C-alpha positions as CSV (number, residue, x, y, z in Angstrom):
1,X,-0.1,-0.1,0.0
2,X,1.2,3.6,-0.9
3,X,2.3,5.9,1.4
4,X,-0.5,8.2,-0.3
5,X,-3.0,5.9,0.3
6,X,-2.0,5.2,4.1
7,X,-2.0,9.0,4.5
8,X,-5.5,9.5,2.9
9,X,-6.9,6.8,5.2
10,X,-5.7,8.5,8.3
11,X,-6.8,12.1,7.3
12,X,-10.1,10.4,6.7
13,X,-10.2,8.9,10.0
14,X,-8.9,11.4,11.8
15,X,-11.5,13.7,10.7
16,X,-14.5,10.9,11.3
17,X,-13.2,10.8,14.7
18,X,-13.5,14.3,15.3
19,X,-17.0,14.4,14.1
20,X,-17.9,11.3,16.2
21,X,-16.4,12.9,19.3
22,X,-17.7,16.7,18.7
23,X,-21.1,15.8,17.6
24,X,-22.5,12.4,18.6
25,X,-19.6,12.0,21.7
26,X,-19.2,8.4,20.3
27,X,-15.8,6.9,21.6
28,X,-15.8,3.4,20.5
29,X,-16.1,2.0,17.0
30,X,-18.7,-0.5,17.8
31,X,-20.7,2.3,18.7
32,X,-21.1,3.6,15.3
33,X,-24.1,2.9,13.2
34,X,-25.4,3.1,9.7
35,X,-27.5,6.4,10.7
36,X,-24.1,7.9,12.3
37,X,-22.3,7.2,8.7
38,X,-25.1,8.8,6.9
39,X,-25.4,11.7,9.3
40,X,-21.4,12.3,8.9
41,X,-21.7,12.1,4.9
42,X,-24.7,14.8,5.1
43,X,-22.6,17.4,7.5
44,X,-19.6,16.7,4.9
45,X,-22.2,17.9,2.4
46,X,-23.7,21.2,4.2
47,X,-20.3,22.1,5.5
48,X,-17.5,24.1,3.3
49,X,-14.1,23.0,2.5
50,X,-11.2,23.4,5.0
51,X,-13.8,24.4,7.7
52,X,-12.8,21.2,9.6
53,X,-9.5,20.3,10.7
54,X,-8.5,16.8,12.2
55,X,-5.6,18.7,14.5
56,X,-5.7,22.3,15.9
57,X,-1.9,22.6,14.7
58,X,-2.9,22.3,11.1
59,X,-5.2,25.0,11.0
60,X,-2.9,27.1,12.5
61,X,0.2,26.3,10.4
62,X,-1.5,26.0,7.5
63,X,-4.2,28.4,7.6
64,X,-6.6,27.0,5.4
65,X,-8.9,30.1,5.9
66,X,-6.7,32.1,3.4
67,X,-7.5,29.4,0.6
68,X,-9.3,30.9,-2.3
69,X,-11.6,27.6,-1.7
70,X,-12.3,27.8,1.8
71,X,-15.7,27.2,2.5
72,X,-16.8,26.2,-1.0
73,X,-18.4,22.8,-1.5
74,X,-17.0,19.7,-0.9
75,X,-17.1,17.7,-3.9
76,X,-19.0,14.6,-4.5
77,X,-15.4,12.6,-5.4
78,X,-14.0,13.9,-2.2
79,X,-17.0,12.8,-0.3
80,X,-17.0,9.3,-2.4
81,X,-13.3,8.9,-1.1
82,X,-14.2,9.3,2.6
83,X,-17.2,6.6,2.2
84,X,-14.4,4.6,0.2
85,X,-11.9,4.8,3.2
86,X,-14.6,4.7,5.8
87,X,-15.6,1.2,4.1
88,X,-12.1,-0.1,4.4
89,X,-12.1,0.8,8.1
90,X,-15.0,-1.0,8.8
91,X,-14.8,-3.8,6.6
92,X,-11.0,-4.8,8.5
93,X,-13.0,-4.2,11.8
94,X,-15.8,-6.2,10.6
95,X,-13.8,-9.1,8.9
96,X,-11.5,-9.5,12.2
97,X,-14.4,-9.9,14.2
98,X,-13.6,-6.4,16.4
99,X,-17.3,-5.5,15.4
100,X,-20.2,-7.4,15.1
101,X,-22.1,-4.9,12.9
102,X,-20.5,-3.2,9.6
103,X,-22.1,0.2,9.5
104,X,-21.0,0.9,5.9
105,X,-22.7,-2.4,4.6
106,X,-25.4,-0.5,2.9
107,X,-23.9,2.7,2.4
108,X,-23.4,3.5,-1.4
109,X,-21.1,6.1,-3.0
110,X,-23.0,9.6,-3.8
111,X,-23.7,9.5,-7.6
112,X,-21.7,11.8,-9.6
113,X,-23.8,13.9,-12.0
114,X,-22.8,13.4,-15.5
115,X,-21.3,16.4,-17.7
116,X,-22.8,16.5,-21.2
117,X,-19.7,16.9,-23.5
118,X,-19.6,19.3,-26.4
119,X,-19.6,18.5,-29.7
120,X,-16.9,19.7,-32.0
121,X,-18.4,21.4,-35.1
122,X,-17.1,20.4,-38.8
123,X,-14.8,23.0,-39.1
124,X,-12.9,22.9,-35.8
125,X,-13.0,19.1,-36.9
126,X,-11.4,19.8,-40.3
127,X,-8.6,21.9,-38.6
128,X,-7.6,19.4,-36.3
129,X,-6.9,17.1,-39.1
130,X,-4.9,19.4,-41.1
131,X,-2.9,20.1,-38.1
132,X,-1.5,16.7,-38.5
133,X,2.0,16.2,-40.2
134,X,1.3,12.9,-42.2
135,X,5.1,12.9,-42.9
136,X,5.6,11.7,-39.4
137,X,4.6,7.9,-38.5
138,X,3.4,8.9,-34.8
139,X,1.3,12.0,-36.3
140,X,-0.4,9.8,-39.3
141,X,-1.2,7.4,-36.7
142,X,-3.0,9.6,-34.6
143,X,-4.8,11.1,-37.8
144,X,-5.9,7.8,-38.1
145,X,-7.0,7.0,-34.8
146,X,-8.9,10.7,-34.9
147,X,-10.8,9.8,-37.9
148,X,-11.8,6.3,-36.7
149,X,-12.9,7.7,-33.2
150,X,-14.8,10.6,-35.1
151,X,-16.2,8.3,-38.0
152,X,-17.3,5.6,-36.1
153,X,-18.3,7.0,-32.5
154,X,-16.1,4.6,-30.7
155,X,-14.3,5.2,-27.6
156,X,-10.8,4.1,-26.5
157,X,-11.6,1.4,-24.1
158,X,-15.4,1.4,-25.1
159,X,-14.8,-1.4,-27.7
160,X,-16.5,-4.1,-25.0
161,X,-18.9,-4.1,-22.2
162,X,-16.7,-6.6,-20.0
163,X,-14.6,-4.4,-17.7
164,X,-11.6,-6.7,-18.1
165,X,-11.1,-5.4,-21.7
166,X,-11.4,-1.9,-21.0
167,X,-7.7,-1.3,-19.7
168,X,-6.9,1.7,-22.0
């Protein structure tokens, strides 16, 4: 496991523990219920970025209130990372019989709304094709692949519904 992954787990758990202690007066893992986690996720959605820190030294040293995005909405991707990290922790606790009930069992990640992609107009597409230097192999290859994708509507990695084939 990478250092970055471990740091992410640690940060998530520190923030969750702070919430449990400050908002719920919970001090033991087995006291955490599904509703506790749902309330935590709701509180993340309602609070702003960097308004809660796991360590008061972090606030003093990093001055999060000086960030341009201080107080802005926490992204769905960040919330889903927290959910995933908490799931890892509670799965470990449950699998090792340190808790009897896994509060994360039914909790699903928040759905990310999909943004519609802008279409490229014919003029811009033709300009793109003209920008390739066809005397160079790698640009000729890219030219062919670009035409293939746009002409057929293919997506890289989208040739199969089998997820094992989508490795590109």
